[in-house]
N, C-alpha and C positions, 0 to 999 in steps of 0.2 A: 448391090446395096450392102453395106457392112452390117455385121451383127449388132453393133452399137446402135445404128440408126433404126434397125428393126425393133430392138428392145425399147428404144425411146418411143416409137410409134405405138407399140403394144401397151406400154405404160400409160401413154397419153389417152388412148382409146379406153383403156380399163378405167382410168380416173373419170373420164367423161361418162362412161356407163354407170359407174357408182353414183355419181352426182345425179344423173337423170333418174336412176332407180329410186334414190332417196327422195327426189322431188315428187315423183309419181306415186309414192307409197301412201299418201294421204287419200288417194282416190281408189278405194277398194271396190271390188265387184261382189255381188251377192246373188246367189241363185237358189236360195232356200225358199221356204213357204212365204207367201205374201204377208207383210205386216198389215193387219186390218184395223188396228187401234193402238194408240199409246195411252197409257194411264200414268199420271204423275201424282204421287202421294207426297204432299209437302211435309207433313209431320214425320213421316218415315224416311224422308229424303231419298225417294226411290222412283226411278223411271222404269216402266214395264212395257215391253213390246209384245203385243199379242198377235197370234194368227187366228184363224176361224175357230180352232179347237184347242189351242194350248198357248202357254207362255213361251215365247221364243228366247227372250233375253231380259235380264234386269240389270240396272246400273245405279250406282250411288250418284246423288246429285247435290249441287249447291243451289241456293236460291238468291232472291234479292236481299239486300242488306237489312230489310225490315220484313221478314217473311210472314209474320202472323197476319191473317186476314187477306181478303180479296183486294187486288189492285184496284184503286178507284181513280187516282189522279197521277198525272205526270210528275215524276220526281219523288213519289212516296216510298220507293224502294221495295214495294211489295210485288209478289208474283201473282198473276191472276188465278182465279178459281172458276171453274165452269167448263162448258163444252165449246171447243174450237176445232179448227182443222189446220193441218200443215199447208201453208199457202205459198211458200217460196223457199228458195235455197240460195246460199251465198258461198260459192267456192273460194272467193277472195276475202273472206271475212277477216277482220282484225283478230277474231277469236278462233283461229285455225280453220274451222268449217262451221257453218251454221244453217239451221233450217228454221223458217219463220212460222210463228203461231199467229192465227188470224185475230188476235186481240188488237183493238177493241171490237166487240160485236155491237149491235144496235142498242142493246140494253146498257152496255158500258158507256157508250157515247151519250145516251139520253141522261143517265145519272150524272155524269160529270158536267154536262152542259147545264143541267138544272141547278148545279152548285156554282155555275159560272167559272168552271175550270176545264182544263184539257184532260182527257183520259190517259194521255200518253200513247205509246205504241212501240213498234220495233221490239216486240218480245220474241226471243229466239231460244232454241236449244242450241248450245254452242260449246266449243272447247275453251281452252284457256287463252289469255291474251298472248301475243307474240313476245311481249316483254312484261315482266312484273310478276303478278300473282299467279301461282299455280293453283288451279281451282280446288284441289282437294287439300291444300295446306291451309286455306282460309275457308271456312264452311260456307258462309253466305256473303258473297261479295259483289254480286251483280246489281244492276239498277232495277231488276225485276225479271230478268231472264232465268233460264234453267241452265246450269253449267254442269258439264261432265269433263272427264279428262280428254285430252286430245286423241288418245287411242280409242276411247269409247265413242267420241263424235264421229270418228272415221267409220265405225261399224254402223251407227245410227244413220249417218248420211247415205251410206250405201243401201241400207235396208228399207228406209222409209220413203214413200213416194208422196208427192204433192197431192192434196185431197184426203190424206189419211186423217180420220178423226182423232182428236186429243181431248181427253177428259182430265182435268186438273182438280184434285181433291185437297181439302185442307189437311 
């Protein structure tokens, strides 16, 4: 085989490796202390990841486009307040990666139904959209979700397990 053909093969395999490494980079691993609770402080725009005995990480956040008050109805642009759990994850999210919050709970559903409305749903902690708004350039842009940067959701996605409690404060 000629040197030219070998060089082309190495370049091709190097390019493929680079692409595959870039694709896999959003899925990080985490081997530190277990995240036992998430706290979200809407007024401070802060997400806190706790272990049993200390704060592990904090991240700045964005909220729904009408962040004041508890989410009550579908389309109100508010982010929920109260106690929930992480109940699902989406590695193919339109918003880079996302982990689901168990909103609405029974009280949320009962309140909305009493008003003849839907409580909404699909509340997530997620990164930015694949096209368009970068979450930290526009403070509160979601329909009620909690947004972080793509890099930060990669950390959160790796660290937080389904079933982890989430407390959202005003």
